[in-house]
N, C-alpha and C positions, 0 to 999 in steps of 0.2 A: 525527143524533148527539145523545145525551143527555149533558148536562154538569152536574156538580154544582159549585156554587160554595160553598165553606166559608168563611164570614165575610162579614158584611154591612157592613163599613166602606166607606170611599170607594173602595178598590181593588176590592172585591167588587161594589159597586154599579155602578162603571164597566164591569166585565166583564159583568154582567148586562144593562146597557143596550146594550152592543155586540152581545150575542147576540140581544137582542130586536129590534134594528135588522136584523140578518141574517135573523131569522125573518120579519119583516115584508116583507123583500125577496125572500122565497121560498126561503131556504136551509133545508135539512132539519135544523133544530136545535131542541132543547128544552133547558130548563135548570131547575134547582131551586136556589134560594138558601137556604142554612141559616145562621141567625144564632142564637147562644146567648142573646143578650139580647132584651128585649121590643121594643127600638127598633133601627132601622137607623142607619147613619152613623158608628158607632164613636165617636171622640173629637170629631167635629164635632157641636156642639149649641149652639143659640142660643135666647135668650128675649128678649122685649121687656117691660121693667119700667119703669113710670113714663115710657113713651115712649122709653126708651133701649134700644138693642140691646146685650145682654150675651152675650158668647161664653164658654161654659164651657171649650171647647177652643181649637183654633187660630182666630185671628181674621182670617186672611188667607192669601195665598199669594204667592210670589215672582213678580213680573210678568215677569221675564226668561224664565221657563220657560213655554211657551205652552199646554201641554195643558189646564190648568184653565180659563183664559179661553176657549179654543176650545170646550170642552165647554159652558161657561155660555152662550155665544152660540148654540151648536147647539140647546140645549133652551129657548131663548127668554128667557134671563136677561141678554142683552147690555146692556140698558138699566139693569140693576141693578148692573153692575160699577162699583166706586168706587175710584179711586186714593188712595193715601196722600197726606196733605197735606205733600208734601216741601218746599214753600216754607218751612215752619216746622219742618223736621226738625232736631232737635238732641238728642244723647244724652249723658248724664253717667255718670261712674264715681264710685262712693262711695269716698272716700279719707279715713279717720279722721273719719267722720261729716260730711264736706263733699262737696258735689257739684262735681266737676271735669269740665268739658266735654271730649269727645274733640277733639283738635286738628284744625284744618282740614287737608285734604290726606291724611287717613288713608284708605288704599285697601286693603281686604281684609287688615286688620291691619298694613299697611305704611305708615309715615310717609313721605310724598313731598315735603313742603314744609319747607324749612329753618327759616324764621322761626317759624311756628306751633309746630313741634316744639321749637325752642329756648326758646320763651316759656311753653310749657304747664307747669302745676303737677302734671301727671299723673306725670311722671318726674323722678327725681333727676338732678343734674348728671352723675354717673357713667354713668347709662343714656343720657343724651343724647350724651355723648362716644362711647359704644359705638355708638349709632345712626349717628353721623357716620362712624365708622371702618368701619361695615358696608359702605360703598361700595367698600372695598378687597378684599372677599371674592373669592377666585378661584372659578372654576367647580368644582362638586363633583358628579361622577356619582352617581346614586342607585342604590346596590347592593342596598339592603334597606329595608324599611319601618321607620318609627320613629314615635314619638308626636308630636303637634302641639307639645307642650311642649318636646320635645327639639329640634325644628326651630327654633322661635322663640327658645329660650334660646341656641342656638348663634350666632344672628345678633344678637340684641338684649339678651340677658341675662334673669335670673330675674324682674326687676321687670316686664318687658314681658309675661312669661307671667302673672304674678299680676294685673296691673292692666289687661291688654288681652286677650290670647288666651283666658285661662280664663273671664272673665266674658262675653265675646262668644260663645264657643262654648257656654257653659253656658246662655245664653239661647236658643240654637238647638236644641241636642241634650239639654240637661239633664244633660250629662255632664261628664267631667273631662279637661282637655287633656292630662294625663299618661297617659291611657289611649286617647284617640282616635287613629286612624290618620291620619298626615299624607298618605300617598299616596291615601287615599280621601276624606278630608274637605277637604284643601287641595291637590288635584293640580296646580293652576296654580303654586303656590309651589314645589312639588317640581320641576316642569319649569323654572321660572325659575332655581332654584339650580343645576340641572345645566347650563343654557345660559349664564347670566350670572354665577353665583357670588353676587353681591349681589342680594338680593331687592328692594332699593330701585331699583337700576338696571333690573332686570327688569320691575318694575311700571311705571316711567316709560316704558320702551320699549313695553310693552303699551298704556299709555294713549295714547301718540303714534299707535300703529297704529289704535287704536279711534277716535280723533278724526278721523284721515284717512279712515277708512271711513265715518264718520257724515257728514263733509263731502261726500264723493263721493255718498253716497246722497241727501243733502239737495239737492245740485245736480241730480241726475238726476231726482228726483221732480217731478211736475207739481203746482203748487199747486192746492188745492181750496178753494172758498169764499173766505175771507179770507186763505188761505195759511198759517194757523196750525195746527199739529198739535194733536191732542187731548192734554191732559195725561196723562202716564204716570208713576205713582209707582213707587218701588221695590217697594212691596207693593200688592196689589189685594184688595178684599173685595167682598161683596155688600151692598147698601144695607140690606136687611132681615135680614141675618145669614147666615152661612155655611150655616145650616140650610136656607135656600132651595134650595140645590143638592141636598141630600139629599131633600127633599120632592118636587122636580120629577122626579128620577131614579126615585124610588120609584113615582110616579104613572105613569111610562112602562112599568113592568113588568107582567107578567101576575100578578094577585094570587094566583091559585091556586098559583103556582110560588114564592112567597115564604113561607118558614116561619120566623117569629120564635119566640123562646123554644124553640128546637129545636137543642140542641148535638149535634154528631156524636160518638157514643160509641165507634165502631169503624170502621176503614178496612182493607179487604183487597183485594189484587190477585189476581184469579182469571183463568182462561181466558175466562170470560164477559165480564170487564171489571172495573170498580172497584165493589166491594161496600161500600155505606155503610149503617151502622146509626145511626138517630137516632129518638128517641122510641119505642124498642122496635120499630121497623119497619126492615126491611132492603130496600134497592133496589139495582139494578145500573145503573151509568152507564158510558158510553164514555170519558169524560174527567173530570178533576177540576182545578178551579182552586182552589188552596189560598190563600185570602186572609186567613187568620187570622194572629196573631202567630207568629213563628218558633218560640217556645217551645211553643206549642200545636200547631203543625204537626209539631214534632219528636216529640211524644207519639204522634200518630196515625200518622205515617209510620215511626216507629221499629219498629212491628210488622211492616212490610214490608221495610224496609232499616235495620237497626240503625245502620250507619255514617252514613247520611243523617240519621237521627233524632238522633244524637249531635252531628253538625255543626250542625244547626238549633238544637238546645237549647243549644249553646255560644255562640250570639249573645247578648251581654248586653243587658239592657234597664234603663232607669231609669223611675222613677215621678215624677209631678208633681202639684202642687196649684195651682189657680187660685182667687183670691179677688177677686171684683168688689165694689166699694163705690160706691154712688151717693150723691152729696152735693148739697145745695143750695149753689150757688156763693157765695151771699151769706154763708154761714156759714164760708167758707174765706178764708184770706189769698191772696195772689198766688202761684200755683204757678210754679215755674221755667219758662222758655221751653222749647219742644221737646216731644219725645215721651215722655220718661221717663228712667230711670236703670238701671244695672246694678250689682250688688253683688259684689265679689270675695269669694272664700271666706275670705280672710285677715281680712275684717272681722268674721267670727264671727257673722253674722246668719242668721236663718231665710230671709229673702227673697233670691231670686236676682236678681229684676228687678222693675221697676214701670213700667207704661205709663199715660200720661194719654190714655185712649181718646178722649175728646172732642176732643183735639188731633190725634191720629193720623189719624182718618177723620172728615171733616166730614159733617154731615147725618144722623148716626146717633144723636145725643144732642140732646134738646130744649134750647132756649135756657134758660140759668139753671141747668143741671145739669152736674155734673162726674162723670165715671166714672173711678175709679182701679182699675187691674187689677194685682194682685200675683201673682208666681210663687214657689212654695216647693217644697221637696223636692229632686229631682235625685238624682244618684248618691251624693252625700255625706250626704244627710239623709233617708233613707227612713223613719226613725222618726216623722217628722211626720205620716205617714198615719194613725197611730193616735190622734192628738189629736182632740178634739171640734171641731165647727164653731165653737163659741163661743170656744174657746181659740185657734184659728187666726185668727179675725177680730180678737181682742184683740191677738194677736202682731203682725199686720200694722198695726193702728192705732198700736200703741206704736212700732214701728220707723219708720213714716212720720213720726210726730211727732218722733222723735229725729233722723231724717235731714233732714227738711224744716224742722223747727222748730215750736214750739208756735204761733207766730203764723200759720203756713201751714195746718197741720192739727192742731188741738188735740185732745188725747185726750178732752176733754170734749164735743166735737161728735160727735153720733151720726149715722152714715150713715142715709139714708132707706131704704136696702135693702142687705143683705149676702148674697152668694151664694158658696158654697164648692163646689168640684168636685174630686174625687180621680180621678186616672188612674193606676191601678196597672199597672206593667210595660207602659207604652204606647209609650215612645220607644226604638227600637232604637239601640244604640251601636256605631258602626263602629270596633271596637277594632283595635289594631295587628295586621296580618296578615289584615284583612278581605278583601282582594282574593284572597289565596291560599285563604282559606276558601270564597269564592264560586266559585272555579275547581273546587274539590273537590265542592261542592254541585251545580254545573252538570253535572259528569261523572256523578254519581249519578242526577240527575233524567233525564238523557238515556237512561239504561237503563230508564226507566219510561215507556213511551209513553202519551201522553194526560195527563200530569201537568204542571201549570204552577204556579210559585210567584210570588205577587205580594204587595205590601205594602211597608212602610217599612223592612224589614230587609235589603234586597238591593241596590238601585241608586238610592238617593235617599230621604230621609225626608219630603220635603214633599208636600203635596196634589197638585201637578202630577205628581210622580214616580209616586205611587200610581195616579193616573188613567191616566197613560201606560202603566204596566205592566199594569194591569187590562184596558184596551182592547186592547192589543197581544196579550195572551194569548188573549182571546176571539176576536179577528180571526183569529189563526192557526188556532184550532180550527174556526171557522166556514168558513174557506177549505178546510181539510182535509176537512170534511164534504161540501162541494160536489164536491171531487175524487173522494171515495169514491162519491158518488151518481151520477157520470157513467156512462153505459152503456159497456160494453167493446165496441169495434168488431171 
């Protein structure tokens, strides 16, 4: 079976790796990976500058989802896996130019501890009263999808949306809580509301269940060595940068079957198979793994199935900008404790968030250096993409000084290195009705044998989700090729 993989981001690379594994094991498969850009990896890109690891795109992945860490160990990067420094984890929200720490006991947007919630400066007295009364909410069956903002506002009020839900989700999706689907983005909260009514009561019940399971698992497990488990942070990265995974996967592939700077210009479904035109050459394949963004897939597949093309093109995307600044710590004042801060849209700033990279992941920044990583753009501020690098760096330096204070990061202190990266239409947005859209897309794809859709637009935006979908699609095709090749008795 000949398979074309269109798109060389992490989903496409994972699919190609899985097919290469199948080929090495004797399966009758071949593949060709088409990538429009000169390099593979999509938005995963790392550099080492002055001994510091700088991530242009995602800096880590969620540890709870196993696909990424499993792949890293499988390809020999297990020793490079580095957990986030959760012992020092602390996140702030910018409120009127002041950093206000998220209250203790905050779980998945839900405040679960009375005293920290009552004492926090993040919320007004009226919002705190509303949070207390939220415990009285009756169960509410979920009849239809709604936005995250609508769900959170119904329970905790508009201030909780502005200062909590919106900045937290903006940091993950680069989107707008008033547009994101609650059923897709926060399915656990939707289930809790249906069962418990109060999200606070639902979260506390879930926490009790989780603690009981962890205690049972800990009791059943046999101690190894000194009996202490290896530290596991909420996030995991690679010591030398996320680019390590891209490089190792690329090295595992058959070089002749990887075509960089080769955009696919046309896709056609014929009786012979899938006809693909790229670089002026047309070839026939038995299957296609579409690993490009949904808007690009919509253009190619629209010629075959206009309805499918329209559905894919209808998935919204946002753009983002990352700005890495490397400083000599001696020239800075004392940065706040913790990982960094989030900036609500109501603050009227260009920055969405800022991470103190040297605090979040230990061992990736040399002693005496500080790496500050800012995020800009998002669904509300696409116009920033047209600004020059110099303007963006100056904007970040000015806003850092205004938020943290001149004594911490003075505008007069020049960073040793500044790096700007733009990611246009890179983050899929799971808008209200996303699950219904996916049902329609799945039905259309089922009518096109040999087609698979993978990437961050469908069933999870993170690196583990993309790896899982890519490998799953490739495995299904490899298994089907084995079945086809079996002799008929």
